[in-house]
C-alpha positions in Angstrom: -7.6 4.1 29.4 -8.8 7.5 28.3 -12.3 8.7 29.2 -13.8 11.2 26.7 -16.9 13.2 27.2 -18.6 14.8 24.2 -20.4 18.2 24.2 -23.8 16.4 24.2 -22.8 14.5 27.4 -22.1 11.1 25.8 -19.0 9.4 27.1 -16.5 7.1 25.5 -13.8 5.0 27.1 -10.8 4.5 24.8 -8.6 1.5 25.6 -5.2 1.1 24.0 -4.1 -0.3 21.7 -6.8 1.0 19.3 -7.3 -1.5 16.4 -9.6 -0.9 13.5 -10.3 -3.7 11.1 -11.9 -4.0 7.6 -14.8 -6.3 6.8 -12.3 -9.2 6.3 -10.8 -8.7 9.7 -7.6 -7.2 8.5 -6.1 -4.5 10.8 -6.2 -1.3 8.8 -5.2 1.0 11.7 -3.6 0.5 15.1 -2.5 3.0 17.7 -0.6 2.5 21.0 -0.9 4.7 24.0 2.6 6.1 23.4 1.3 7.7 20.1 2.8 5.2 17.7 0.4 4.3 14.9 0.4 2.2 11.8 -2.1 1.8 8.9 -2.4 -0.8 6.1 -4.4 -1.3 2.9 -5.3 -4.7 1.4 -6.4 -5.9 -2.0 -9.5 -7.9 -2.9 -7.6 -11.1 -1.9 -6.7 -9.7 1.6 -3.0 -9.3 0.6 -1.4 -6.2 2.1 -0.6 -3.6 -0.5 0.4 -0.7 1.7 1.9 -0.1 5.1 2.7 3.2 6.8 3.7 4.1 10.4 4.1 7.3 12.5 7.9 7.1 12.1 7.5 7.9 8.4 8.3 4.4 7.2 6.1 3.0 4.4 6.1 0.1 2.0 4.1 -0.8 -1.1 3.5 -4.3 -2.5 2.0 -5.7 -5.6 1.0 -9.4 -5.9 0.3 -11.7 -8.8 -2.6 -14.1 -9.1 -0.6 -16.9 -7.4 -0.1 -14.7 -4.3 3.6 -14.0 -5.0 5.0 -10.5 -4.5 5.9 -9.0 -7.9 6.8 -5.5 -6.7 8.1 -4.2 -3.4 9.2 -0.6 -2.6 9.9 1.1 0.7 10.5 4.7 2.0 14.1 3.6 2.6 14.8 3.2 -1.1 14.5 -0.6 -1.4 12.9 -1.6 -4.6 12.4 -5.1 -6.1 10.5 -6.1 -9.2 8.5 -4.1 -11.6 5.3 -2.3 -10.8 2.4 -2.8 -13.1 2.3 1.0 -13.1 5.9 1.1 -14.4 5.0 -1.0 -17.5 4.1 1.0 -20.6 2.3 -0.6 -23.5 3.4 0.7 -26.8 2.8 -0.2 -30.5 5.8 -0.9 -32.7 5.3 2.5 -34.3 5.4 4.2 -30.9 8.6 2.3 -30.0 10.3 3.3 -33.2 9.3 6.9 -32.8 10.6 7.0 -29.1 14.0 5.6 -30.0 14.3 7.7 -33.2 15.0 4.6 -35.4 13.3 2.7 -38.2 12.8 -0.9 -37.2 12.2 -3.8 -39.5 10.0 -6.5 -37.9 11.3 -10.0 -38.7 8.9 -12.9 -38.3 
C-alpha cells in the first residue's frame, strides 16, 4: 500500500493492484505494484477491441454482429481477417480507372 498526501492535506491510500472499470464493469486499466500495467477498450457490446500493456504488446480486434472475431492484429505481426477499415468501396468506374482497363459488365 502507498500512502499519498496532497498539497491541501487530503490523504489517499493506494492499494495494488489498481483496477479501473467502465460503466459495464469491464476492466479498462490495471496496474500492479511492480509497475506492470495493461489497458483495454471495449465496443458497445462489451467485446474487447483493444489491449495494450507496459511491455509494448498490443492487439486489436473487430467483431461481427454474431460476436465472432472478424479481424485480429498484434504488435508481434500476427494478422487474421480483414479490417472494416481495410475494405474500400468503389464504383465500377473507379475500379476500371484504378486498374487502367476498360471492363465490360456482363449480367
